[in-house]
C-alpha positions in Angstrom: 121.5 80.5 80.3 118.8 77.7 79.3 117.0 75.7 81.8 118.8 72.4 80.1 122.0 74.0 80.6 121.4 75.3 83.9 120.6 71.5 85.0 123.6 70.2 83.6 125.9 72.6 85.5 124.1 71.6 88.7 124.7 68.0 88.1 128.5 68.9 87.4 128.6 71.0 90.5 127.1 68.0 92.6 129.4 65.4 91.2 132.1 67.9 92.0 130.9 68.1 95.7 130.6 64.5 95.9 134.2 63.8 94.9 135.7 66.4 97.2 133.7 64.6 99.9 135.0 61.4 99.1 138.8 62.5 98.9 139.1 64.7 101.6 136.5 63.6 104.3 135.1 60.4 105.8 131.5 61.9 105.7 130.3 59.5 103.3 132.6 56.5 103.1 134.0 55.9 106.5 137.6 54.8 106.5 138.0 52.0 108.6 140.6 52.9 111.4 143.8 50.4 111.9 144.3 49.4 115.3 147.8 49.3 116.6 148.7 46.8 119.1 151.1 47.5 121.8 153.4 44.5 122.6 156.2 44.1 125.0 159.3 41.6 124.6 160.9 41.0 127.9 164.2 39.1 127.4 166.5 37.4 129.8 169.6 39.4 129.3 170.9 43.2 130.1 171.2 43.7 126.7 169.6 42.7 123.1 173.1 42.5 121.5 172.6 38.7 121.2 169.1 38.8 119.6 169.9 40.4 116.3 168.1 37.7 114.1 165.3 37.1 116.7 164.6 41.1 116.7 164.4 41.0 112.8 161.8 38.6 113.1 160.0 40.6 115.7 160.2 43.8 113.7 159.0 41.8 110.5 155.9 40.6 112.0 155.2 44.0 113.7 155.0 45.6 110.2 152.9 43.1 108.8 150.5 42.8 112.1 150.5 46.7 113.0 152.2 46.1 116.5 154.1 48.7 118.5 157.0 46.7 119.9 158.8 47.8 123.1 162.0 45.7 123.6 162.8 45.5 127.2 166.2 44.2 128.7 167.1 43.6 132.4 168.7 46.3 134.6 170.7 43.2 136.5 171.7 40.1 135.2 170.1 36.7 136.1 167.2 38.5 138.2 164.2 36.6 137.9 162.2 38.8 140.3 163.2 41.8 138.5 162.1 40.4 135.2 158.5 39.7 136.4 158.2 43.1 137.9 159.2 44.7 134.3 156.3 42.2 132.8 153.8 43.8 135.4 155.0 47.1 134.7 154.7 46.9 130.8 151.1 45.5 131.2 150.2 48.5 133.5 151.7 50.8 131.2 149.4 49.5 128.2 150.8 46.3 126.7 148.2 44.6 125.2 150.5 41.5 125.5 154.1 40.3 126.8 156.6 38.0 124.9 158.7 36.7 127.7 161.6 34.7 127.8 161.6 33.7 131.5 165.1 33.5 133.4 163.5 30.9 135.9 160.2 29.1 134.5 159.5 28.1 138.2 159.4 31.5 139.6 157.5 32.8 136.5 154.8 30.2 137.1 154.5 31.1 141.0 154.2 34.7 139.9 151.4 34.0 137.5 149.7 31.7 139.9 149.6 34.6 142.5 149.0 37.5 140.2 146.6 38.3 137.4 148.4 40.2 134.7 145.7 41.3 132.8 147.1 40.7 129.3 148.2 37.4 127.7 151.7 36.4 127.6 153.7 34.6 125.1 156.7 32.5 126.4 160.0 32.4 124.3 160.9 28.9 125.8 158.4 26.1 126.8 154.9 26.5 127.5 153.8 27.1 131.1 150.7 25.5 132.6 149.1 28.8 133.3 145.8 30.3 131.9 147.7 33.5 131.4 150.0 31.9 128.8 148.5 31.7 125.7 151.4 30.3 123.4 154.9 29.5 123.4 157.8 29.4 120.5 160.7 27.1 121.4 163.4 24.8 120.2 164.0 21.2 122.1 167.0 22.5 124.4 167.9 19.1 125.6 167.9 17.6 122.0 170.1 20.3 121.0 172.4 19.7 123.8 172.4 16.0 122.7 173.4 17.2 119.2 176.1 19.1 120.6 177.4 16.1 122.5 177.3 13.8 119.3 179.5 16.3 117.4 182.0 16.6 120.3 182.2 12.6 120.6 182.5 12.4 116.7 185.9 14.4 117.0 187.1 13.7 120.3 188.0 10.7 122.5 186.9 10.4 126.3 190.4 11.1 127.5 189.8 14.6 126.5 187.8 16.6 129.2 184.9 18.8 128.1 184.7 22.2 129.7 181.1 23.5 129.8 181.1 27.4 129.5 177.7 29.0 130.7 176.4 32.0 132.4 174.1 29.8 134.3 172.5 26.3 134.1 170.6 26.7 137.3 167.3 27.4 135.1 166.2 28.4 131.9 166.9 27.0 128.4 170.7 27.0 129.2 169.9 24.6 131.9 167.8 22.1 129.7 170.7 22.1 127.3 173.3 21.5 129.8 171.5 18.4 130.7 170.9 16.9 127.5 174.9 17.6 126.7 176.1 16.5 130.0 173.9 13.2 130.3 175.0 12.3 126.7 178.7 13.0 127.6 179.0 11.2 130.7 177.1 8.2 129.7 179.6 7.5 127.0 182.4 7.9 129.4 183.7 11.5 128.8 184.6 14.0 132.0 182.3 17.2 132.0 183.5 20.2 133.8 180.9 22.6 134.3 182.4 26.2 134.3 179.5 28.7 135.1 180.5 32.5 134.5 181.4 34.1 138.2 183.6 36.8 137.1 185.2 38.9 134.2 188.2 36.4 134.0 186.0 32.9 134.4 186.6 31.8 130.8 190.0 33.0 130.3 191.4 31.2 133.6 190.1 28.2 132.4 191.4 28.4 128.8 194.8 29.5 130.3 194.8 26.5 132.7 195.0 24.3 129.8 198.1 25.5 128.9 200.0 24.7 131.9 202.4 21.6 131.7 200.7 18.3 132.4 197.1 19.3 131.9 196.9 18.4 128.3 194.1 19.1 125.9 190.6 19.7 126.2 187.3 20.6 124.6 185.2 23.7 125.2 181.5 23.7 125.0 179.6 26.9 125.3 175.9 26.6 125.9 174.8 30.6 125.2 175.6 33.0 122.7 177.4 35.4 125.4 179.8 32.5 126.4 180.3 31.6 122.6 181.2 34.9 121.7 183.6 35.5 124.9 185.3 32.1 124.5 185.9 32.6 120.6 187.4 36.1 121.4 189.9 34.7 124.0 191.0 31.9 122.0 191.4 34.0 118.7 194.0 36.3 120.6 196.5 33.8 121.3 197.7 31.2 119.0 199.0 29.2 121.7 195.5 28.5 122.9 194.7 26.6 119.8 197.4 24.3 120.3 195.5 23.1 123.8 192.0 23.7 122.9 191.1 20.3 120.9 187.8 22.1 119.7 185.5 25.1 120.4 181.8 24.2 120.1 179.4 27.1 120.5 175.5 28.4 120.1 173.8 31.2 118.2 173.6 32.9 115.0 175.4 36.2 116.2 177.3 37.7 112.8 180.5 38.1 115.0 180.3 34.3 116.1 179.6 33.3 112.6 182.7 35.4 111.5 184.9 33.6 113.9 183.4 29.9 112.9 184.3 31.2 109.3 188.1 31.9 110.4 188.2 28.4 112.0 188.4 29.4 115.9 184.7 27.9 116.4 184.6 24.2 115.3 180.9 23.7 115.1 177.8 25.2 116.3 174.2 24.4 117.1 171.7 27.4 115.5 168.1 27.5 115.1 165.7 29.8 113.1 165.8 32.9 115.4 164.1 35.1 113.0 160.9 32.5 112.8 161.1 32.5 116.6 160.6 36.2 116.6 158.1 36.4 113.8 155.9 33.7 115.6 156.1 35.2 118.7 154.3 38.4 117.6 152.2 36.7 115.5 150.8 34.2 118.6 150.8 37.6 120.6 148.5 39.3 118.1 146.3 36.1 117.8 146.0 36.3 121.8 144.8 39.8 121.8 142.4 39.3 118.9 141.3 35.7 120.6 141.6 34.2 117.3 144.2 31.6 117.6 144.7 28.4 119.7 146.8 28.0 122.7 150.0 26.2 121.6 153.4 25.5 121.7 155.7 25.5 118.3 158.5 23.6 118.3 161.1 24.5 115.8 164.4 22.4 114.7 167.9 23.1 115.6 171.1 22.2 113.7 174.4 21.3 114.0 176.6 23.3 111.5 180.1 23.7 110.7 182.1 25.9 108.7 181.1 24.8 105.4 177.3 25.3 106.1 178.1 29.2 106.2 177.8 29.3 102.3 175.4 26.5 102.2 171.8 28.0 100.9 169.7 25.6 103.0 171.0 27.7 106.1 171.2 31.0 104.4 167.7 32.2 105.5 168.5 30.9 109.1 171.9 32.5 109.4 171.6 35.8 107.5 167.8 36.6 107.2 166.8 39.8 105.6 164.1 41.8 107.6 
């Protein structure tokens, strides 16, 4: 072999070595490691059954922003103390940020004033005046309540009482919605009867009570997805109830609830873009971790819809988002 041939083969051999190193090692070109951010979502319920579209938005943003999401539910219903204990536990276990749907905003603020949690918190709801809260995503709940009241007044006269179903209106977004609804109705001469859930048969007993002679007709306004779903199920199981309930009005985008509206059991509902809420909450959490965004409250629109809207393209992405 001539010297020239030896040099040629040497060059080829060197190129092969370089190509091997490029393809199988990081000795020459260091591959940038993608950091995964652990983020916990602490909701205000014992189940995530009523967060279908919200969770789709969370999962979509998690894929795009390299976030490892832990979805945390409560052990006991309506327990603000337990909820804040869960926030602290998640941060102690390594969560770089927490998305919190506070059951009781006042209690949450008290806890934040007394404890440095160590990781930024994003609120699903109104923003709280705490340095630890780095953002919030919400809708105007009082305005949602007024929209629901307007729909009820448009279709029902003041002599028909309005029974309001809710798990609790003592605090949280449901309480805000109740104030908007009740203020609007009472100002216009309507009778509002609050029926907070206190047992397994609370709503059934109220609906059955309208059937008794002399009680007349009534309207039911359910202010949370759980109450909407339960009221719709009760009414759907007996055609007699439909003769006494002038209209069931509710909240949410739960598939089973939308199906009940399609069947005519629910007259109308307040809906919002829960997918976008979930997506934006994760986006704000990542910005807070990276310290790349501003502290802000994002307020999304809410809409009153009726049966015809289920097939309206304008609401398709809100009601049936594709994750």
